[in-house]
N, C-alpha and C positions, 0 to 999 in steps of 0.2 A: 801445368797445375791439376789438371783433370786425373792424373794417377793418384793424386792424394785422397780422393774419394772414392775409388775403385772398391774399397773393402767395407764402405758404409752402405748399410742396406736400411731402406724405409720401415719405420716402426721401430728400429733399434733404440732403446732408450739410453744407450751409452753414445750416441752419435756425436754429442757436443764435447763430452769427456774425451773420446777418441780425437777430436778435432783440435782441442786445445792440447793435448798431449803431442800432436803432431807439430805444433808451432812452438817456436822461441819467443821469449820475451822481446828480443831485437827485431823481431819481424813486425811488430806493431808500433815501434818508434817512427813517428814522421820524418820525412826528410828535411823538413823546417819545424822546429819547435822552440818555445821560448821556456828557458831554465834558469829560474831567480836562485840564487844562492847567497846565503848570509853568513859574514864573519860573526862570531859569537861575541865579539867586542862592540858591535854595532848596538846603538840604544834601541830599546824597545819601540819607542815612538817612531824612528824612522823605518824600522822593520815592518810594522803594521802599515804605515803609510804606503810603503812599497808594494805591500801585498795588494791593497786597494789600487793603486796607480796601474799596476801591471795585470789586474784583474786575475791573479792566482791565489789559490787557497791553502798553499803550503810551500815550504821552502827546506831544502836541506842546510844543515848548520855546519859550517867548517871551522874548526878550531886551528888557527895558526900555530899555536905553541906544539900541538900534538902533531900537526900536518895531516890532519884527517877529518872524515865527517863523523860528527858525534850525535846527531839526532836530526829531528824534524821540528820547524815552527810551523804550526798550523793555526787555523781560526778557533778550533777546540780548545788548545791551549790558552788562547787569549780569554776566551770566554770563560775557560776555568779559573783563571787568574783573577777575572773582575769579580766572580762570584766569592771566591776565597777572602778577598781582601775588601770586600764590601761590607760593611757594617750598618750604616745609616745614610740616609740621602745627604747629609752634611759632611759626612766623611770626606777628607782630602785624599784623592787619589792621583792628583797631578805628578807627586814624586816618584809614581810606578812608571810614568812615561819615560822619564830619565834613566831608569835601570837599565843596564846592559843585558843582552840575550842571555849571556853566561851566568848572570845571576837568577835570571828566571829558569833556566835551563837545569840549574841546581835544584830548585825549588820544585820542579817537575819531575825529577829524575826518580822519585818513588811511584810514578803511575805508570811508567813504561819499562820494558827490560832492555832499553838501550836503543841504538838504532838498528832498524831492520830492514834490510835491503836485500837485493837478489841480482843474480848475474844475467847478463844480456842471453846468455847460452841455456839458461833455464827455461823449462817449459812453461807455457802460459797455465797449463793445468797446475803446476806447482805454484806459480805465482797466487793462482785463485785460491789456492789450499791456504797459502800463507796468509792472504788478507782475512780469509774466515776465522783462522787459528788465532790470529793476534788481535782481531776485531779493530783493525785500522781501514782507512780508506784510502790511503795512499803509499804506495811503495816504490821507494827511489831503486831504480836499475843502475847498478854501479859496476863500472868495469874492473874486475878482478886484479887486472895486470896493472893497470895505471892508477886506479883509485879514483877516476873520474865520475861524478855522477852524469847519467847520460840522458834520463828522462824520469817523469814520475808517473807511474803505472797507477791506474785508477780503475774502479768497477766500470766507470762509463767508457773508459777507453777500451775495456776487454769487451763490453758488450758492442762498441761500435764497430770493432774489429770482427766480432763474430756475425754481426749484422751485415758486414759487405759480403760475406759467403753464404747467407741464408739461402737465397734461391738457388744456389748450386748444390747444397746440401740435401740428402734426403731427410725428410721430416719425420722425427720421433712421435709415437702415437699421442704423447702427453700434450701436443702443440694445438692439438683439436679440442682440449678442456679448457674450462674457464678458471680465472685467477681464483674464485670460490671454491671449485672443486678440487684444485690444486693446494688450497689454502696457503696462497701467496698473497702477503700483505697483511695489515694490521685491520682487525675487524672489532676489536673490544678494547677497553681501556685505552682509548686514543689520547695521545699528548694532543692539547689544543688551547687555543688562546681567544680572547675576545679583544674587542678594541679598548677596552677597560683595562686589561690585564697590565700590572706594572711590569717594567722592563727587567727588574731583577727576578721576578717570579718567572718570566719567560726564559732567561739565561738559564736559571736554576733547572728547568725542564730539559734544556739543551744537555747539560751536564747530567743530570739522574736518569733520564730516560734515554741518554745515548741516541738522540734524532738529529737530523740534518735540517728538517724544517718542520714548521708548526702552522697547522691551518688556523686562519683566522675566522671565527664563526660569528654572525650576528644572533639576535635574540631568539630568533627561530631556528637556529642551528643549521643556517645556510652558510657555505662557505664564501667569504667576501675576498679573500685573498691568503697568501701563504707568507709567512715570517721564516726568513732562512737564516742560517749562520752567518752566510755572507754579508747580509743586511748589517750585521753588527759591526763588521769591519768598516763598511762604507759610512755608518752613522757617526764611529768614532774617528774616522779620518777627517770628517767634516768639523767635528766638535772635540773639545778638550774631554777628558774623562769625567771631570767634575761636572760638566754641562750635560754629558750624556745621561746623568740620572734624572735630569729635570724633564726627560721627554716623557 
């Protein structure tokens, strides 16, 4: 493996780009991993229970009639549909629980360009650029020969893979700079909630601000906790949709 790093020089700002270009998506697939796949005829209620039970945030959608993967079901989709159908706290949302995934997928079709996937032989650099270009958080790795979904690539998995090699890689100069100096992060117009924020308002922030977590602040503007998208799935798996609004 040492030969992989011979051409990398300390201080080179392209070190990580070169590293990602030198490795394939297949390289970061763990030897053992859980992949949950949903048939589009499955009910929405069972699908989101399954996401919560398996502690996964997304699953590829398989259309038996087309014999092909047609999209992804994510927590973001669930939150978007909750905010779309919500009108008042008294509104009856229980019927949504019995909808098939295919019905929801049709309603969501205008939000996405279709299934975005990548080959296991594609470089990690291309995968990262695809994530950035499409503004998605999960990219299924699909074998172009068999059509099988192998793994769900995420920003977190790419960073973990990169971290494993960090000590063996020469460090670019910007690694010595602070987050503030590099302008990494959000320093103004921060999306945040308090303990008194209504659930529907928090969900709308997830959708409109395109964030994954919301800091929960007290009256002194101190962080008490964070409210994450996955918390919505956990709450809804314990309660019916109608009871969820009473939180």
